[in-house]
Phi, psi and omega in degrees: 000312178301319181292327177293319183292323177289325172298313181299320177296320179295319177300315179298320180292317176299320172299323181290321174304311179298325178292325182297315186292323182293317180294325177294321179293320181295319179298315177301318177301313182298313177301323178292315180298318177298320182293318178295322180293318178296320178296319177292323179293319181296320179295319178301314180296320177296319178300314180297318178298313178301320182291327179294320179295316178295325180292318179293326174298314182295323176299316179297322181292322177297317182293318179297319178298320178295320183288312185282346185281145179250033180288167180285176178296321176294324175297316184291325178294319178296322178291325181291320176295318175299321182292317177303319183294313182295319175301321179293317179295319177293327179291322172302309181299320178293324176297318175302319176293320176298319181298313182299315180300315178299317176296319180295324179289321178299314181297324179291325181291320176297323178289329174291323178292324179290326178295313179297320177301314184290326180295319179297315179297328179290317180297321183293319184263016179295330178302313182295327180294318178298323181294320181290332177291324175294318180296319175302313184297332183258022184219180179274001181286145183280321183207179180294324180298321177293324174296317176296319176301319181291323176296316175301319178298322180293321179297317178292321177297325176291322177299313179296323179293317180295325178293319180298315181299322184291320180296317180299318176300320180294318179294323177297315179297323180289324175298318179295320179296320184290321180296322176295320180295317181296317177303314184294323177295319178293320177296323174296318180295319180297318181296321176294320175303314179297318177295318175297322182298315180297319177298317182291325181289326174298319176293326174296315181297322181294321179293319174299320175298321176296319181296314179302319179292326178292319181296323179293324181293319174301321174298319175292330177290325182291318179296330179285331179292342182293338181264008186271165185279173185287329182295312182274334187282341182285320177293319181291325181300317179298325178294325182280345183295327181293349175086191183295339180292341179256047185293326181291329182285318184281341175288339175284344183280124183294323183297319178292324181297320178296318181294320180295000000 
């Protein structure tokens, strides 16, 4: 029981070590993602600022063109409508850009919160990291990744062993079922043989009873022959001398048949 508890504790510790390494990897990925997001956000802000400058420059150029232009009122109206349309399109584009910037800020804030959360978990499991480093230093493993690879190999081996044991139990159970089936068939055959033996015994006893009845009948026939004459009795007596084995011969004697 103590050994199982120690093994369970070791497995829990190993799982915690693996979780630490996974969390460290996640933290690195989040840091990388945050850096890339910040860089993209900076580029977007610079692009937006440049677009704003271009917009102001275009507006200034448009105003200067309207002032200095000697076009007619119709031309001025057309230019004004065109300018308003262009300004409206640029405003819509700027609104889209502002929405993208707002969404990027929200994503950046979410990544920062996730980074803080993972950092807290990393601090919590830093003890296990130091323990793994000590294990690597005092073992044949090159680094922590090598240790984790070995641990995963052990897990796969254990899984294969459990699978093999399960198949062995299945085959054993199938063998037991087959053995029970064969045993039931043999017991049925033995019971049939016993029944046949009982029937043969009854037939044998019936035959013995018939033989005893036949012997008694022969004895009655012999007593009847004592009062017969010498002429007829001599030949029949010779028939009886042979005993019960000569039944066919005494059955041929008319005097014996009459006596019987």
